[in-house]
Each structure stands twice: as C-alpha cells, then as structure tokens.
C-alpha positions in Angstrom: 90.3 130.0 105.4 89.2 130.5 101.8 90.4 127.9 99.4 93.2 129.1 96.9 94.2 127.5 93.7 97.2 128.4 91.4 96.9 126.9 88.0 100.1 127.1 85.9 100.2 126.2 82.3 103.4 125.2 80.5 102.5 124.7 76.9 104.1 121.5 75.4 105.8 120.4 78.7 106.7 116.7 78.5 107.6 114.2 81.3 110.1 112.4 78.8 112.3 115.5 79.0 111.4 116.5 82.6 112.2 113.1 84.1 115.9 113.2 82.9 116.3 116.7 84.3 114.7 115.7 87.6 117.0 112.7 87.9 120.1 114.9 87.3 118.8 117.5 90.0 118.3 120.3 87.4 114.6 121.0 88.3 114.6 121.2 92.1 111.4 123.3 92.4 109.4 120.9 90.4 110.9 118.0 92.2 109.8 119.4 95.5 106.2 119.9 94.1 106.2 116.3 92.8 107.3 114.9 96.2 104.4 116.5 98.0 101.8 115.8 95.4 100.5 113.6 92.6 101.7 113.4 88.9 100.4 111.8 85.8 100.0 112.0 82.1 97.4 114.5 80.8 95.8 113.2 77.6 95.3 115.8 74.9 92.5 116.3 72.4 92.5 116.3 68.6 93.4 118.5 67.0 96.3 119.5 69.4 96.1 123.2 68.6 96.8 125.4 71.6 94.0 128.0 71.6 91.4 125.1 71.3 93.1 123.1 74.0 93.7 125.8 76.6 90.0 126.8 76.2 89.0 123.2 76.8 91.2 123.3 79.9 89.4 126.5 81.1 85.8 125.3 80.3 85.9 121.4 80.7 84.4 121.2 77.2 85.4 120.2 73.7 85.8 122.8 71.0 82.5 122.0 69.3 80.9 123.4 72.5 83.2 126.2 73.4 83.6 127.6 69.9 87.4 128.3 69.8 88.5 126.5 66.7 91.9 127.8 65.6 94.5 130.5 65.8 92.8 133.1 63.6 89.2 134.1 62.7 87.5 136.6 60.4 87.2 140.2 61.4 83.6 141.1 61.8 82.4 144.1 59.6 85.8 144.8 58.1 87.0 141.6 56.4 90.3 140.0 56.7 91.5 138.0 59.7 92.8 138.5 63.2 94.2 136.4 66.1 91.3 134.4 67.7 89.5 136.5 70.4 88.0 135.5 73.7 84.7 136.9 72.5 84.3 134.0 70.2 84.1 131.6 73.2 80.5 130.4 73.5 80.5 129.2 77.1 81.6 130.3 80.5 85.2 129.7 81.6 86.3 128.6 85.1 87.0 132.2 86.2 83.6 133.3 85.0 82.0 130.8 87.3 84.2 131.8 90.2 83.3 135.5 89.5 79.6 134.6 89.8 80.3 132.8 93.2 82.2 135.9 94.7 85.8 134.7 94.2 88.6 136.9 93.0 90.6 135.7 90.0 93.8 136.8 88.4 94.3 135.4 84.9 97.5 136.2 83.0 98.3 135.5 79.3 95.7 132.7 78.9 95.2 131.8 75.2 93.0 133.3 74.1 92.0 136.0 76.6 91.9 139.1 74.5 90.1 141.4 75.0 90.4 141.0 78.9 87.1 140.1 80.6 85.7 142.3 83.4 86.4 140.0 86.3 86.5 140.3 90.1 90.3 140.5 90.1 92.6 141.1 87.2 92.9 139.8 83.6 95.9 140.4 81.4 95.3 139.2 77.9 97.6 137.2 75.8 98.4 140.2 73.5 99.5 142.5 76.3 103.2 141.6 76.7 104.2 140.8 73.1 106.8 143.2 71.6 106.3 143.9 67.9 108.0 147.3 67.9 111.8 147.9 67.6 113.5 148.7 70.8 113.4 152.4 71.5 110.2 153.1 69.7 107.0 153.5 71.7 105.7 150.2 72.8 102.1 150.2 72.0 99.5 148.6 74.4 96.7 146.7 72.6 93.4 148.3 73.5 91.4 146.2 76.1 94.3 144.0 77.0 94.1 144.7 80.8 91.2 144.7 83.1 90.8 146.8 85.2 92.3 149.4 82.8 93.8 151.5 85.6 96.4 148.8 86.1 97.6 149.1 82.5 100.3 151.6 83.1 101.7 149.8 86.2 101.8 146.4 84.5 103.2 147.7 81.3 106.4 148.6 83.2 106.9 144.9 83.9 107.0 144.0 80.2 110.4 143.0 79.0 111.7 143.8 75.4 113.9 141.2 73.8 116.5 143.9 73.2 116.8 144.4 77.0 118.3 140.9 77.5 122.0 140.7 77.9 124.6 137.9 77.4 123.9 136.9 81.0 120.4 135.9 80.0 121.2 134.1 76.7 124.5 132.4 77.3 122.9 129.7 79.6 120.9 128.7 76.6 123.6 129.1 73.9 127.1 129.2 75.4 128.7 129.8 72.0 126.3 132.7 71.2 129.3 135.1 70.3 130.2 132.9 67.3 126.7 133.3 65.6 126.4 135.4 62.5 123.2 137.1 63.4 122.5 138.5 59.9 122.4 134.9 58.5 121.2 133.0 61.6 118.1 134.4 63.3 118.1 131.7 66.1 119.4 134.1 68.7 116.7 136.7 68.0 114.0 134.0 68.3 115.6 132.8 71.6 115.6 136.4 72.9 111.9 137.0 72.0 110.7 133.7 73.6 112.7 134.4 76.7 111.6 138.0 77.0 107.9 137.0 76.6 108.2 134.4 79.4 110.0 136.8 81.7 107.2 139.4 81.1 104.5 136.8 82.0 106.5 135.9 85.2 107.1 139.5 86.2 103.4 140.5 85.8 102.2 137.4 87.6 104.5 137.8 90.6 103.6 141.4 91.0 99.9 140.5 91.0 100.5 137.7 93.5 102.2 140.1 95.8 100.0 143.2 95.5 96.4 141.9 94.9 94.0 139.7 96.7 93.1 136.6 94.9 91.5 133.2 95.4 92.3 131.8 92.0 95.2 132.5 89.8 95.8 131.1 86.2 99.1 131.7 84.5 99.9 130.5 81.0 103.5 130.3 79.6 103.8 129.4 75.9 107.6 129.5 75.9 108.4 125.8 76.1 106.4 125.1 73.0 108.2 128.0 71.2 111.6 126.8 72.3 110.9 123.3 71.1 109.5 124.3 67.8 112.6 126.3 67.1 115.3 124.2 68.7 114.2 120.6 69.5 115.8 119.4 66.3 119.2 120.3 67.8 118.7 118.5 71.1 120.7 115.3 71.7 120.9 112.8 70.4 122.0 114.4 67.2 119.9 113.8 64.1 121.7 112.8 60.9 120.2 115.8 59.1 121.7 118.4 61.5 125.2 119.8 60.9 127.8 119.5 63.6 128.0 123.3 63.8 124.3 123.9 64.4 124.0 121.0 66.8 126.9 122.3 69.0 125.4 125.8 69.0 121.8 125.0 70.0 122.0 121.6 71.7 121.4 123.0 75.2 118.5 125.3 74.4 115.6 123.0 75.2 117.0 121.7 78.5 117.9 125.3 79.3 114.2 126.2 78.7 113.0 123.7 81.3 115.6 124.8 83.8 114.5 128.5 83.3 110.9 127.5 83.9 111.8 125.7 87.1 113.5 128.8 88.4 110.3 130.8 87.7 108.2 128.0 89.3 110.2 128.2 92.5 109.1 131.9 93.0 105.5 131.2 92.1 105.3 128.3 94.6 106.9 130.5 97.2 104.4 133.3 96.7 101.4 131.0 96.6 102.1 129.5 100.0 101.6 126.1 101.4 97.9 126.4 101.9 97.3 126.9 98.1 96.6 124.0 95.8 99.0 124.2 92.9 98.3 122.6 89.6 101.0 122.5 86.9 99.8 121.3 83.6 100.5 121.2 79.9 98.2 120.8 76.9 100.3 118.2 75.1 103.9 117.0 74.9 106.5 117.3 72.2 108.4 114.6 70.4 112.1 114.6 71.6 113.3 111.3 70.2 113.5 109.6 66.8 110.0 111.0 66.0 111.3 114.5 65.8 110.4 116.2 62.5 113.1 118.3 60.8 111.1 119.4 57.7 107.3 120.0 58.3 104.7 119.4 55.6 103.2 122.5 54.0 99.9 122.4 55.8 98.3 125.1 58.0 99.1 124.3 61.6 101.7 121.7 60.5 103.8 122.4 63.7 101.1 120.4 65.6 102.7 117.2 64.0 105.6 117.7 66.4 103.3 117.3 69.5 103.0 114.2 71.6 99.5 113.2 72.8 100.3 113.4 76.5 100.9 116.6 78.5 101.8 116.7 82.2 99.9 117.2 85.4 101.3 117.7 88.8 99.0 118.7 91.8 100.1 119.5 95.3 98.5 121.2 98.3 96.1 120.7 101.2 94.4 117.3 101.1 96.3 116.1 98.0 98.0 112.6 98.1 101.7 112.8 98.3 104.3 111.4 95.9 101.8 109.2 94.0 100.8 108.8 90.4 97.3 109.2 89.0 96.0 107.7 85.8 93.4 108.6 83.2 93.5 112.4 83.5 92.5 114.5 80.5 92.6 118.2 79.7 88.8 118.2 80.2 89.2 117.3 83.9 90.9 120.4 85.0 87.8 122.7 85.4 85.7 120.1 87.1 88.4 119.2 89.5 89.0 122.9 90.5 85.3 123.5 90.8 85.2 120.6 93.3 88.0 122.1 95.3 85.9 125.2 95.8 82.8 123.1 96.6 81.0 124.2 93.5 78.9 121.9 91.2 80.2 120.5 87.9 78.0 121.1 84.8 76.6 117.9 83.3 77.3 119.4 79.9 81.1 119.5 80.7 83.0 116.7 79.0 85.5 116.1 81.9 85.3 114.5 85.3 86.7 115.3 88.8 90.1 113.7 89.4 89.0 112.1 92.7 92.0 109.8 92.8 94.3 112.8 93.5 92.7 113.6 96.9 93.5 112.2 100.3 89.8 112.7 101.1 87.5 112.8 98.1 85.7 116.2 98.0 81.9 116.1 97.7 81.1 116.3 94.0 77.7 117.9 93.1 76.3 118.4 89.6 74.0 120.9 87.9 72.5 120.6 84.4 74.7 123.4 83.1 76.4 126.6 84.2 75.1 128.0 80.9 71.6 128.0 82.3 72.5 129.9 85.4 71.7 133.7 85.2 73.7 136.4 86.8 76.9 138.4 86.5 79.7 136.1 85.3 82.3 138.8 84.5 81.9 138.2 80.7 81.8 140.7 77.9 78.3 141.9 77.1 76.3 139.8 74.5 76.8 142.3 71.7 80.6 141.9 71.9 80.4 138.1 71.8 80.9 136.9 68.2 80.5 133.7 66.2 83.2 133.9 63.4 81.1 131.7 61.1 78.1 133.9 61.5 80.3 137.1 61.2 81.8 135.8 57.9 78.5 134.9 56.4 76.8 138.1 57.5 79.7 140.2 56.0 79.5 138.3 52.7 75.7 138.9 52.5 76.1 142.7 53.2 78.7 143.0 50.5 76.3 141.1 48.1 73.4 143.4 49.0 75.6 146.4 48.3 75.4 147.9 51.8 79.2 147.8 52.5 82.3 147.8 50.4 83.9 144.5 49.4 87.0 144.2 51.7 89.1 143.2 48.7 90.2 140.0 47.0 93.1 139.4 49.4 91.0 139.8 52.4 88.2 137.7 51.0 90.7 134.9 50.2 92.3 135.1 53.7 88.8 134.9 55.3 87.7 131.9 53.1 91.0 130.1 53.9 90.5 130.8 57.6 86.9 129.5 57.6 88.0 126.4 55.8 90.6 125.8 58.4 88.2 126.4 61.3 85.7 124.0 59.7 88.4 121.4 59.2 89.4 121.7 62.8 85.8 121.3 63.9 85.5 118.1 61.7 88.4 116.6 63.6 86.8 117.5 66.9 83.6 115.7 65.7 85.6 112.7 64.5 87.6 112.3 67.7 84.5 112.6 69.8 82.6 110.0 67.9 80.3 112.4 66.0 81.2 110.9 62.6 78.1 111.9 60.7 78.8 115.6 61.5 82.4 115.3 60.6 81.6 113.7 57.2 79.1 116.4 56.5 81.7 119.1 57.1 84.4 117.3 55.1 82.1 116.7 52.1 81.6 120.5 51.9 85.4 121.1 52.2 86.2 118.6 49.5 83.8 120.5 47.2 85.6 123.7 48.0 89.1 122.2 47.5 89.1 118.8 46.0 92.9 118.6 46.0 93.5 119.0 49.8 94.9 115.7 50.8 93.8 116.2 54.5 90.2 116.7 53.6 90.1 113.6 51.4 91.9 111.3 53.8 89.8 112.3 56.8 86.6 112.0 54.7 87.7 108.4 53.8 88.3 107.7 57.5 84.7 108.9 58.2 83.3 106.8 55.4 85.2 103.7 56.8 83.4 104.2 60.2 80.1 104.8 58.4 80.7 101.6 56.4 80.4 103.5 53.1 83.0 101.3 51.5 82.3 102.3 47.9 82.9 106.0 48.7 86.2 105.1 50.3 87.3 103.2 47.3 86.4 106.2 45.0 88.6 108.5 47.1 91.5 106.1 46.9 91.2 105.8 43.2 91.0 109.6 42.8 94.0 110.2 45.0 96.1 107.5 43.2 95.9 109.7 40.1 97.1 112.8 41.9 100.5 112.3 43.6 102.9 109.3 43.5 104.5 110.5 46.8 101.4 109.6 48.8 101.2 106.0 47.5 102.3 104.5 51.0 99.5 106.5 52.6 97.0 105.2 50.0 98.2 101.6 50.4 97.7 102.0 54.1 94.2 103.4 53.6 93.2 100.6 51.1 94.7 98.0 53.5 92.4 99.4 56.3 89.5 99.2 53.9 90.2 95.6 53.0 90.4 94.7 56.7 87.0 96.4 57.3 85.4 94.3 54.5 87.0 91.2 56.0 89.6 90.5 53.3 92.5 90.1 55.6 94.9 88.6 53.0 94.3 91.5 50.6 94.8 93.9 53.5 98.1 92.2 54.4 99.4 92.4 50.9 98.6 96.2 50.7 100.1 96.9 54.1 103.3 95.0 53.3 103.5 97.0 50.1 103.2 100.2 52.2 105.8 99.0 54.7 108.3 98.5 51.9 107.8 102.0 50.6 107.7 103.8 54.0 108.9 101.6 56.8 108.9 104.5 59.2 105.1 105.1 59.0 103.9 103.8 62.5 100.3 103.6 61.3 101.3 100.8 58.9 102.7 98.6 61.7 99.6 99.3 63.9 97.3 98.1 61.1 99.6 95.1 60.4 99.2 94.1 64.0 95.4 94.2 63.7 95.4 92.1 60.5 97.8 89.5 62.0 95.4 89.3 65.0 92.5 88.7 62.6 94.5 86.0 60.9 95.4 84.5 64.2 99.1 85.0 63.5 99.7 86.2 67.0 103.5 86.1 67.0 103.6 88.3 63.8 101.1 90.6 65.5 103.4 90.8 68.5 106.4 91.8 66.3 104.4 94.4 64.5 103.3 96.1 67.7 106.9 95.9 69.1 108.2 97.8 66.1 105.8 100.6 67.0 106.9 100.6 70.6 110.6 100.7 69.6 110.0 104.1 68.0 107.1 105.4 70.2 107.2 104.0 73.8 104.1 105.9 74.8 101.8 104.5 72.1 98.7 103.2 74.0 97.1 101.3 71.0 100.4 99.5 70.5 100.6 98.4 74.1 97.0 97.2 73.9 97.7 95.3 70.6 100.8 93.7 72.1 98.9 92.7 75.1 96.2 91.2 73.0 98.6 89.2 70.9 100.1 87.9 74.2 96.6 87.1 75.5 95.8 85.0 72.4 99.1 83.1 72.9 98.1 82.2 76.6 100.7 84.5 78.1 98.1 86.0 80.5 100.4 87.7 83.0 102.5 89.4 80.4 99.3 90.4 78.5 97.9 92.0 81.6 101.0 94.1 82.1 101.0 95.4 78.6 97.3 96.2 78.7 97.8 98.0 82.1 100.5 100.2 80.5 98.0 101.1 77.8 95.4 102.1 80.3 98.0 104.1 82.2 98.6 106.2 79.1 94.9 106.4 78.0 92.4 105.6 80.8 89.3 106.1 78.6 90.0 103.0 76.5 87.1 100.5 76.8 88.6 97.7 74.7 91.8 97.7 76.9 89.7 97.4 80.1 87.7 94.6 78.4 90.8 92.6 77.4 92.3 93.2 80.9 89.3 91.6 82.3 89.8 88.6 80.0 93.5 88.2 81.1 92.6 88.5 84.7 89.9 85.9 84.3 92.4 83.4 82.9 94.8 84.3 85.8 92.0 83.2 88.2 91.5 86.8 89.5 87.7 86.8 89.2 86.8 89.8 91.3 89.5 91.9 89.6 88.3 90.6 86.3 84.7 91.7 87.0 85.9 95.1 88.0 87.8 95.6 84.7 84.6 94.6 82.8 82.6 97.0 84.9 84.9 99.9 84.1 84.8 99.1 80.4 81.0 99.4 80.7 81.1 102.7 82.5 82.9 104.0 79.4 80.8 102.0 76.8 77.5 101.0 78.3 76.5 99.2 75.0 79.6 96.9 75.1 77.5 93.7 75.0 80.5 91.3 75.1 81.6 92.8 78.5 78.1 92.4 79.9 77.9 88.8 78.8 81.3 88.2 80.6 79.8 89.7 83.8 76.7 87.5 83.6 79.0 84.5 83.4 81.3 85.8 86.2 78.5 86.7 88.7 76.8 83.4 88.0 79.7 80.9 88.3 82.8 82.6 89.8 82.0 85.7 91.9 78.5 84.5 92.8 76.4 87.7 92.9 72.8 86.9 91.8 71.7 90.5 92.0 74.4 91.7 89.7 73.9 88.8 87.3 70.2 89.7 87.0 71.0 93.3 86.6 73.3 92.7 83.6 70.9 90.2 82.2 68.1 92.7 82.3 70.3 95.4 80.5 71.3 92.8 77.9 67.7 92.1 77.3 67.0 95.9 77.0 69.9 96.4 74.6 68.6 93.8 72.2 65.2 95.5 72.1 64.3 97.8 69.3 66.0 95.8 66.5 64.9 92.6 64.8 67.5 90.3 63.4 66.5 88.6 60.2 68.3 85.5 58.9 67.5 85.4 55.1 68.5 83.8 51.8 67.3 81.3 49.4 66.2 78.0 50.6 69.2 75.7 51.3 71.7 78.6 51.5 72.6 78.0 55.2 69.9 80.0 56.9 69.0 77.2 59.4 72.7 76.9 60.4 73.0 80.6 60.9 69.9 80.5 63.2 71.6 77.8 65.2 74.7 79.8 65.5 72.8 82.8 66.8 71.0 80.7 69.3 74.2 79.0 70.6 75.9 82.5 70.8 73.2 83.7 73.2 70.7 85.4 71.0 67.0 84.6 71.5 65.4 83.2 68.4 61.8 83.1 67.4 60.8 79.7 66.2 57.7 77.5 66.8 59.5 74.3 65.7 56.5 73.5 63.6 58.8 71.9 61.1 60.7 69.1 62.7 64.3 68.1 62.0 65.0 65.5 59.3 67.8 64.0 57.4 68.1 67.1 55.2 68.3 69.4 58.3 69.2 67.2 61.2 69.6 70.1 63.7 66.2 71.7 62.8 64.8 74.3 60.4 64.2 77.1 63.0 61.2 78.4 61.1 58.2 80.4 62.4 54.9 79.5 60.7 53.4 83.0 60.8 56.3 84.3 58.6 54.6 82.5 55.6 51.7 85.0 55.9 54.0 88.1 55.9 52.5 89.4 52.7 49.1 89.8 54.5 50.0 90.3 58.2 53.2 91.4 59.9 51.7 91.9 63.4 53.6 88.9 64.7 56.9 90.9 64.2 56.3 92.6 67.6 57.1 89.1 69.1 60.5 89.2 67.3 61.7 92.5 69.0 65.2 91.8 70.2 65.3 88.4 68.7 66.3 86.6 65.5 63.8 85.2 63.0 64.1 83.5 59.7 62.5 85.1 56.6 63.3 83.8 53.0 64.6 86.2 50.4 61.3 86.4 48.5 59.4 87.9 51.5 61.9 90.5 52.5 60.2 93.3 50.5 57.1 92.9 52.6 58.9 93.9 55.8 57.2 96.9 57.4 58.9 100.3 57.8 58.1 100.8 61.5 60.8 98.3 62.7 64.6 98.4 62.3 66.0 95.3 60.8 69.5 93.7 60.8 69.5 91.1 58.0 72.1 88.4 57.8 71.7 87.3 54.2 73.2 83.9 53.4 74.8 83.4 49.9 75.7 80.2 48.4 76.8 78.9 45.0 73.6 78.7 42.9 74.4 75.2 41.5 74.7 73.9 45.2 71.5 75.6 46.2 69.5 74.1 43.3 71.0 70.7 43.7 70.3 70.6 47.5 66.7 71.7 46.8 66.4 69.0 44.2 67.5 66.3 46.6 65.0 67.5 49.2 62.3 67.1 46.5 63.5 63.7 45.4 64.5 65.0 42.0 68.3 64.6 42.2 68.5 62.8 38.9 66.5 65.3 36.9 68.0 67.8 34.5 69.4 71.0 36.1 66.5 73.5 36.2 68.1 76.5 34.4 64.9 78.6 34.5 64.5 78.3 38.2 68.2 79.2 38.8 67.8 82.2 36.5 64.7 83.3 38.5 66.6 82.8 41.8 69.5 84.9 40.5 67.1 87.7 39.5 65.5 87.6 43.0 68.9 88.1 44.6 69.4 91.2 42.4 66.0 92.5 43.5 66.9 92.0 47.2 70.2 93.9 46.7 68.4 96.9 45.1 65.7 96.8 47.8 68.0 96.8 50.8 69.9 99.8 49.5 66.7 101.9 49.3 65.4 101.0 52.8 66.6 103.3 55.6 65.5 100.9 58.3 67.5 98.0 56.9 71.1 97.0 57.5 72.4 94.0 55.5 75.4 91.7 56.0 76.1 89.2 53.3 77.6 85.9 54.6 78.8 83.2 52.2 77.9 79.7 53.4 81.2 78.3 52.0 83.2 80.9 53.7 81.8 80.3 57.2 82.4 76.6 56.8 86.0 77.1 55.6 87.0 80.2 57.7 84.6 80.1 60.7 86.6 82.3 63.1 86.9 85.3 60.8 83.3 85.0 59.4 81.8 84.6 62.8 83.7 87.6 64.1 82.4 89.7 61.2 78.8 88.5 62.0 79.4 89.4 65.7 80.7 92.9 64.7 77.5 93.4 62.7 75.4 92.5 65.7 77.3 94.8 68.1 79.2 91.8 69.6 76.2 90.4 71.3 77.3 86.7 70.7 79.5 84.5 72.7 81.7 83.4 69.8 83.3 80.4 71.6 79.8 78.8 72.0 78.5 80.0 68.7 81.3 78.4 66.7 80.5 75.0 68.0 77.3 74.9 65.8 79.3 75.2 62.6 79.5 71.6 61.3 81.4 71.1 58.1 80.1 67.6 57.8 76.7 68.9 56.9 78.2 70.7 53.9 77.3 67.8 51.6 76.1 69.2 48.3 79.2 70.7 46.6 79.9 71.8 43.1 
C-alpha cells in the first residue's frame, strides 16, 4: 500500500488550553488521537508571524531561505501592496517534492498558497473561501485560487457565508447572544466570520477526501488564532480590566472554538482511515493566563505579542509509538519527517531534522545536498511568475525614475516603503534568531537611517551590538533613546543593565536592573537578567528567587528553568538542579548550555555515562563548545574509561585551538607572568623556553620566549605559537604580522605600582620616582589602544591586575569567555596568588 499522510494545521493551538479540555472529556477526537500516537511541544521561530511560520513548516527552512517575510508585499509593476503570494516563495514546498516523485497532493487553505500551484492533485488557495461581499451579492472567486480550475464551480458551492449561520451555530459559543447590541458590539459578526471560514475549509477538505485520490493532504485552519485574538481576554479567569458584562457574554468562546475544531477533527480522522499517518500541529501557542494582553502596542504585527513560543504536535498512525511524549520538536522538522515517511531524502540545506523518536521503527533517513538542485517538474508556477518583492519594489522605483511608467502615487509609494521596511525588519529578526548577527545589524542600521524614531529598530540594533561586543554603540543608542520617551525608561534600564553585565560590571548591572524592576515589576526580562547577574555575583539564592518569579508568571519559560537549575547546581542541590534543567530541555531541546549543565549535575550525582551523554549532545548542537569537550576528556580518562573517545576529543580540542594565537601583553611587572601561569594551569598550551629562570621577583617563573625579543626583525617563530599562548610586551605589539589572528589579553596595573616594582627589580627602590619613564609608559599604553582598534586581525581584552587578585572568579570567567571557554576555571584559579601582590600604592 502507498503511504498516506494527513497534515492538519491549527494556527495558535496550545496544550495549556487543550489539556484542561481533554481532562474534562470535551475533546474526545483529539484524546483518541493522543492515545494512539505521540505528542509534544513544537518550538516556534522568531518572529512568530503565521505566513512565515507555515512556509517554514512546508519547506523545512527558515524565512531567510524561503523568502516569505510577512503578511503583505509590494505589487509588481503597479505599486501599492497586496497579501503575500506563494509566487514569492523561493524554494520548493513539501507538496512540490511529492509532485516530482509521482504522489498526489491535496492542499487546502495553506498560508500563503495563492495563486494555487499546478500540482498532481488539488490546491485550494487561502483566498478562495473568504467572504468579503454582503450576503446576497455575487460572491466573487479570486482568479487562480483553485487548481485544477475545472473544480472551481464545484468547490465554490461548499463555501459558507457568515450570514448563513443561524443561532444554532453561534449560541454554543455565546449563549447570551440575543442580548448583544450588534450596532455597538461587533463581536458576534467577528465570531460568525471566523466560524464560517473554518466551516468552509472543513467542507472543501472533506469533499476532496471523499471524491479525489490523494497520497498527501495538508489542511490549514486559521480559526483558533482569530478566535483567540478576538476573545481570549474574556476567557476565565477574569481579568481586572474586563467588565462583568463582557466577561459573561464571551467567556465561553475560546473553549467553544477548541470543541468545534475537535468535532471537525473527528470527521477528518474518520475519512483518513487507520492506515494514514495523521499529524496535527500548530505554529505557536497563545497566552491564556496572566500574560494575556488587553491593549496591544501600536506596532505592525503587534498581535504576535499574544503568541506563546510553543505550538502543539500530535502524530498517530502506522509505525508510530503510542501514548508517548517526544521532546525537541521544531516547526522545521515537519517536512523532513514527512519526507522520511515516504522514503524520500532530506535536503542538507533544510534547517530541520527527522523526528526519529516518534517512530516505533526508525525509518531510513537519506540525505541529498538540496532539492533545489534537482531538475524536473515540481508542480510550481513558471519562473516568470515567481517574484522577489524586494526586487519588484526596486525595479518599479527605477522605472518610475527613468520615466517609463507613471508614479503609482504618494499613498501607494508610502505603503510600499512601509511594507518593505517591515519585511526587512522581519528578516533582521530571522537573522538574529538564527545567529547571523552581522547580517541582522546591517539591515537594522539601514532601517534606523530610514526611521530613527522606531523603538523596535533601535532596541534590536542595540541587541546586535551587544552580541558583536560594540559596547560604545550600545551606549550611544541608550543615550539617544533616553531623550525620546520617558515611558520606555524601564526598557532602557534593562538594556543598560545587560550592557553592564556584558562589560563585567555586575554591581552596576544590578543597580540598573533593580531600578527597572521598581518601575516595571511585571517585565519578565528584568527578572531573567537579574538571575544572570546574581549567578555572576555567586548570590545563588537570590538568583533562584529571580528565576522563580519568572516561572510564577510563565511556567513554560525554558531559560528560567535553566537558570533556576543552574542556581541550584551552584548550591550543591544536584538532583533538583537536574530536574529543572531537564524541564528546560523538554521545552526547548536545542539548548546547548542546558545539556552542558545537565552533564555537570549528573557528574556530581555520580551518573558518569549519563553525564558524558549530556555533554555529547551539547556538542552535537555546538561543536565548538570547548568546556564540554574538556569535561568529556576528563570523563573518558578517569570515570567512563574510554581511551579512543578521550583521544578523539583531545584531537578536536587541539584543532579548535589552531588558527589563533593568544598573546599575553602589558608593561613589565603588570601581571603578565601570572596570566601565563593561569592559562597554562587552565589547560592552554603555552610557548616558553624557560630561558629566564624563576627568582625572588617572579618565584613561579617568567614564561618568556627568547625569540620574541627579535620580533622587530623576524616573526617566523609565530608559526610555533599557533593555538598556544605567548608573552609579548606592549612595546612590541605593533610589530605583529597581519597574516595571523591574535587574541590579546592585555594586563593593566596602577602605573605607580608598575614603576616601583621595576625599580625594586633593578635595585633602585630608594631612588626618586622616575616621572619621565612613567609618562613614556602612559604614552605607550595610549598607542597600544589606538593600534588595536585599527587592526582587523586583533581582539583585545583588558584585565586589571588588581581586579583579578581581588575578584578572581569574575575576572577569570571574563577571560575564559574571551577565549571561547577553553580553560578549566577550577584549575586556573589556583594559580592566582594574592601573596605575590607585594608592591602596592
């Protein structure tokens, strides 16, 4: 028998609401599906905008690859804007691949799917069933909304107009509907439209299931999202800002929406048959508790603020596990998983994975470089109909400027420009959320030039600059915004607090965050950042309380569970820590730091094989996670006893350290020798020939390399320093060649202490203070600072000798961060000896 898959999309469906309805027996169809399949959370993407998300579901790719970036787009050749079209999609969707492989697909209402693609099977676009005309007038059919077109007339008879609904259809949602003044309150009209649209999708889909041959069927319902945006604020428990009258009228709408969808699901499952694999998914959830928003900010796409970051997934059918939970699923995994069910290869350029844990017997998973490189008929529109909205917009502008076509008009131009700005902004968020920070910053810098007052552009650009360690630029944005709007002061205090934490000023960060908390205690981001700062200050109980405050409001916040687990871990509560971190992983599986800290908790619980497994998982997600690799070397050497794996990770560590030379620099007697000792103890290989022996001034050694003294004439010895640390005094830094990348840890110390220490070494301790030498050294430090800012192959971290003596944990952590966490901090810190801090002002 041919494999059959039914994919059902419920936009914004959320387990938090569903679970209560399942427990009370109000969703029997879904309960039956759950009992014979697997369920889990489905992690959404940023930004959580439906056309982008449902296209990612259908392609297995993020929006920067598939090209659908918003709700609207410029109209080619005419100006103005239109709803986003499927012709803007840059890559093949799942049904296009199935078409190429000879399968028949029915696709109903997918967003976006207009104009309908010429598939083997039937496609009904997302514009086909929507009623914009008054009842009784001719109900127009959008051109190209059905393929094959000969089915248009038949399917149009299954469209349902809102005015066709009777009290029997609406009273289950609003029992007191008769008391509503419909001239003042349009809630009932909105309810009727949403319900009629859903019923149209259901009627068209069931007719196709009964009267056509199909191997794959995809049906998209947007109704739950629309019910929730309109009526979630009235759902129990009652919000203080909602009147008793409105609450009593509309309190049952949202639950009624889910019950209605369960009734439709029952028929779809019945028509699909037991041999069909059924996947029920949503693109995101919807806040249904104290995080509900009554008044939305005045931003485009502001309703997305009401979305929760976890959708639902339920899979049942042949070879699926039964009544089990899966973890770590993402929207991007749907297409790869369905391809594997059909025995088709997954494209390497797809961002998702096959959900192998859902299957009783794991299907064979094959891979090809890309389906985009495969030629043939894929049931797509011809190339001349496929459009890039960015290119269309720019081409239209140029033709107007050249005088070849009429200007579409100021209003249309303004609408197009705003739309393009919004698409670029959405793309910047895609880049930022997928780690492409440079690309995000480039886009946001252009947007800020276009509209300097847009708060979103500025805050997101500041976030990019934080990740890029452009701290001066972050400070400039904060200063600019502080002059603009007093209402955003808590947000700016939060941002500046994060900035202070980045530059290792935890006490300043704490003061700003506490200030923000007083102004806006409900801003969850403040408590998350407070937790991080408390962890940095080793105030673990305070960190625990900060994370618990987040979880009291948002019990599905994965970073808060991770932070709470980490605060427990640092207090030695290893079992409780592991439980909290596992909860975080259950919510977001792709979370390398959580797997790393789970490994740490399991190690201290004596579960060494499980600890190694957690570290291995963290490395599959973040292969350059050096700390995890160092733990594995330790585990495989002393606890799990696996010489082959130990050598494997040691070799990778050695490779990761290649390509960069770590320089320890500063003025003589500024602490450079101590820093070299710290790096060596932490596990970094150092380049030294021990030509200068330890003495009373440096009892632990100087860690110098004789060839460095000739750097002005010969730098060939630097090839020996690849992947290692070497000591170079400040005066010689400008002679470093440009063909290497250098990470420079520059030691700073009070100039009086440096000079006095040098004088003691020279036996001149009783001489007058050499002001001229001190002045020359100060000038040299200024030259170094100017030099390093102009050198693209140089990264510089300043470390104050006094700070690392007085605050070793924080300063060493900052050094380790700079070195990509390649040091074993527990061992490194043992080389910090405050008793050697002998010359003090």
